[in-house]
C-alpha positions, 0 to 999 in steps of 0.5 A, a space after each residue: 387291788 380289791 379283795 374280791 379280785 385277789 380272791 378270784 385270782 387265787 381261785 383261778 390258780 388253785 383251780 388248776 390243782 383240781 383232779 381232772 376226773 372232777 367234771 361237775 361244776 358244783 363239785 369243782 367249786 367245792 374242791 377249789 373252796 376246800 383247797 383254798 381254805 386248807 392251804 390258807 390255814 396250813 400255810 398261815 400255820 407254817 408262817 407262824 413257826 419262824 415267829 414262834 422260834 424268834 419269840 419263844 425259842 425251841 417249842 416243847 412237845 405239846 407245842 410242836 404237836 399243835 404246830 404239826 396239826 395246824 400244818 396238816 390241812 396242807 396235806 389234806 389239800 394235797 390228798 384231795 388234789 391227788 385223789 379227787 375224792 373229798 372223803 379221804 381229804 376230809 378224814 385228814 382234815 378231821 384228824 388235824 382238828 381232833 389232834 389240835 383239840 386234844 393237844 390244846 386240851 392237854 395243855 389247858 386243863 385236860 378234861 376241863 379244857 374249853 377246847 373240848 367244846 369244839 369237838 361237837 362242831 367237827 361233823 358240821 365242819 365236815 358237812 360243809 365240804 362233803 356229804 353224809 360219809 364225810 360227816 360220819 367220818 368226822 363224827 367217828 374221829 371226834 368220838 375217838 378223840 373223846 375216848 382218848 381224853 377219857 383214857 388219858 384222864 383215867 390213867 392219870 386218876 384211876 379212882 375217879 367217881 362216875 359223876 366226877 368231871 373226869 367222867 362227865 365231860 367225856 360222856 357229855 362230849 360224846 352225847 353232844 357229838 352224837 346229837 350234832 351228827 344226828 342233826 347233821 344227817 337229818 339236815 342233809 337228808 332233808 336237803 337231799 329231798 329238797 334237791 330231789 324235788 327241785 330237780 324233779 320240778 325243774 325237769 317237769 318245767 323243762 318238759 312243759 316248756 319243751 312241749 309248748 310252742 309259745 316262747 316263755 321268758 322271765 324278765 327282771 324289774 328293768 324288763 331285761 330277760 333272765 331266762 328264755 325257753 327253747 321256743 325262741 328257735 321256732 319264733 325267732 330262728 335264734 337260740 334262747 341265749 341270744 335273748 338274755 339281757 337286752 337281746 329280746 328288747 332289741 328285737 321289738 319294733 321301735 314303734 312298739 317298744 313303749 307299749 312293750 315296756 308299759 305292759 311289763 311295768 303294769 304286770 309288775 305293779 298292778 299284780 294282774 295279767 296284762 296282754 299286749 300285741 306288738 311286732 318283732 323283728 325276725 333276723 334274716 337267715 344267715 344274717 343276709 337280707 332285711 329282717 321280717 316283721 312278725 306280729 306276736 301277742 304277749 301275756 304277762 303275769 307277776 312272778 312269785 316272791 321266791 322266783 329265781 334270778 331276780 325274776 319280776 314277771 313271767 311272759 308267754 309270747 305267741 305268734 299271731 301273724 296269721 291271726 292278724 292277717 285273718 283279722 285284716 282280711 275280715 276288716 277288708 271284707 267288712 269295708 267291702 260289704 259297707 261299700 257294696 251297701 253304699 253302692 246299693 243305696 246310690 243305685 236305688 237313689 240315682 237309678 230310681 230318679 233316672 227311671 221315674 222321671 222319663 217313665 212319668 213323662 211316658 205315662 203322662 203324655 201317653 194318657 193324654 194322647 189316649 184320652 178324648 178330653 185331654 188329647 190336643 186337636 192340634 197335630 203339631 202338639 200331638 207330634 210334640 207329645 209323641 216326640 217327648 215319649 220317644 225321647 223319654 224312651 230313648 233315655 230309658 234305653 240308654 240308662 238300661 244299656 249303661 247298666 248292662 254294660 257295667 254289669 257285663 264289664 264287672 262280670 267279665 262277660 264283655 268281650 271286645 273284637 280288636 281290628 285295625 281302624 282309623 281312630 282319627 276318623 272315628 273321633 271326627 264322627 263322634 264330634 259330628 254327632 255331639 256338635 248339635 248337642 254342643 250348640 244347644 248347650 252353648 259350648 264350643 267343641 274344638 278338635 285337635 286330631 292328628 290324621 291318620 291314626 290307625 290302631 288295633 282296637 274295638 271300634 264300638 268300644 272306642 266310640 262308646 269311650 269317646 261319646 261318654 267322655 264328650 257327653 260328660 264334658 258337655 254336661 258339666 261345661 255350661 257355655 264353655 269350651 270342650 277340646 278333643 285331642 288325639 296325640 301319639 305317645 310312643 307305643 300308645 295313643 292318647 285320647 284327650 278330652 278337656 273342658 273349662 267346666 265346673 271341674 272336680 273337687 280334690 276330695 271327690 277325685 278319690 271317688 271317681 270310678 265308683 258306680 253311681 258316684 256324682 259330686 252332687 248326688 242329691 235329688 235336687 242335683 243340677 246335672 242329670 245322669 247315673 254316674 256310670 259313664 266313667 265306670 264304662 270308660 275305665 272298664 273299656 280302656 282296661 279291656 284294651 290294656 289301657 289306662 285312664 288319667 284324670 286331672 282336675 281342680 274345682 272351678 278350673 275344668 277337667 282333663 281326661 286322658 285315655 291311653 290305648 296301645 297301638 297294636 292291641 297287644 294289651 287287650 284282654 277278655 275282661 278287667 278293671 281299669 286302673 284310674 289315675 287322678 292328678 290334682 293340678 294343685 298337687 302335681 303328683 299322680 296317685 292311683 285310685 283304688 279299684 272299687 268296681 268289684 267291691 261295689 258290685 
């Protein structure tokens, strides 16, 4: 068994002998050390008695007195255990030492014995166990021993000169004892002042830490916590003792641990403050449920050279969850502002083109009809010009009406009037209206409509939804095929418009639903339009409590499905539709972000 283990066992056994009135941990340690040293010395002396008797026989008077003095420390330990006071125990110990020194000096030359040199050390020995009183008692006993030596030598040699060794030795010993006592008292006074200052500083530091809402931690060179302030309760809901060691590190989010350790190392080696932001996992109350994530900001600085407990760095941790939330909101607002600015640019680019072209036609042909020199004499040609002017005007009216519809939907001013009607009949009417346009474009318009299909919705809004979808399908399906279907889907009906046109690239699917968006938005784009038709469709579908799904792949056509409730129960005053795009090559459905309000 190792010596440290043996000593630990002995200290534990002797600890039960400490007086019950001694409660201070530091004082209990001193009592245990005193009894351990004195019991060890006394018992060792008693163990020498049989050996002496065997080797040298019965001891003489001085030897017997010396053995008794060696055994007196046992009595000192017993006094301390019975009284719980160090002063009487140290007095007994000092008497034993003084008696031993006098006995040894008497047998080794009297006034010239080297044993007398140990008398000035008695106050220092007493200071190890006690305080100022024990040192004074030890000094008094040592001076008494000097006086005893002087008296004994004076009686043995009454005619001694003042400067003779018989007189000089006691005086020198007394002076040495007085000097040692003064030094002991001075050192003790300074030690008390130092302890008082440290206590005041400790209380002041604790008061400052208690007033701070931030968590203060001390970390060793390995990053483990050696001290944590009481602010741990407010930040993590646990006591500071739970963070000591690896407790704090284990609460750092796994993904942020490398940055956390790097910041600690940088603060230690670079010698300058380091800041790091990371996430802490806060345990749930009463240990039930999942931990919550809290963003914190830590400022780390290198500790002083004399920092206690192996402290290498000091860190101050602050909860910045609310600040991170505000920063995230600001970033979202910035993105919204950028999107709004992009929408404005798209509006100016698209609408200016859509307005300028028919306006130029109206102005040009009107000027020609109003001019005597340019006006054609042929009646058919004049009617053609008038027809072009009327068509351009209708196109302008459609653009303005679409803009107004989008604005009313986004602002919540577009109201619907649900009523029962036959959706199948409405779809046939819309297909009849678009049949002429389909033939002109060389597109075959097919119908797969279940009859009848009565729903509760706004007929005007449903007509606008279908006409917009058919118009887009015919526009982007040159000489292809467009199919209109009406299917039952439980409590809903599915209005499906599919085409075999150019389709939509997967990268553009995420942009659907943004006002003025077209896959080709340059001035030389091959297809006219404002890009608002789909916004109107999704807005009107949302007003009925429905949804819009888009499935497409570039070069393979597009399928748009509008799901509307049969009974109109989901209809609401105003809303923004949720558009779901399905990339046919990918398979899963991914909901689009709502962008209409952001781009307003």
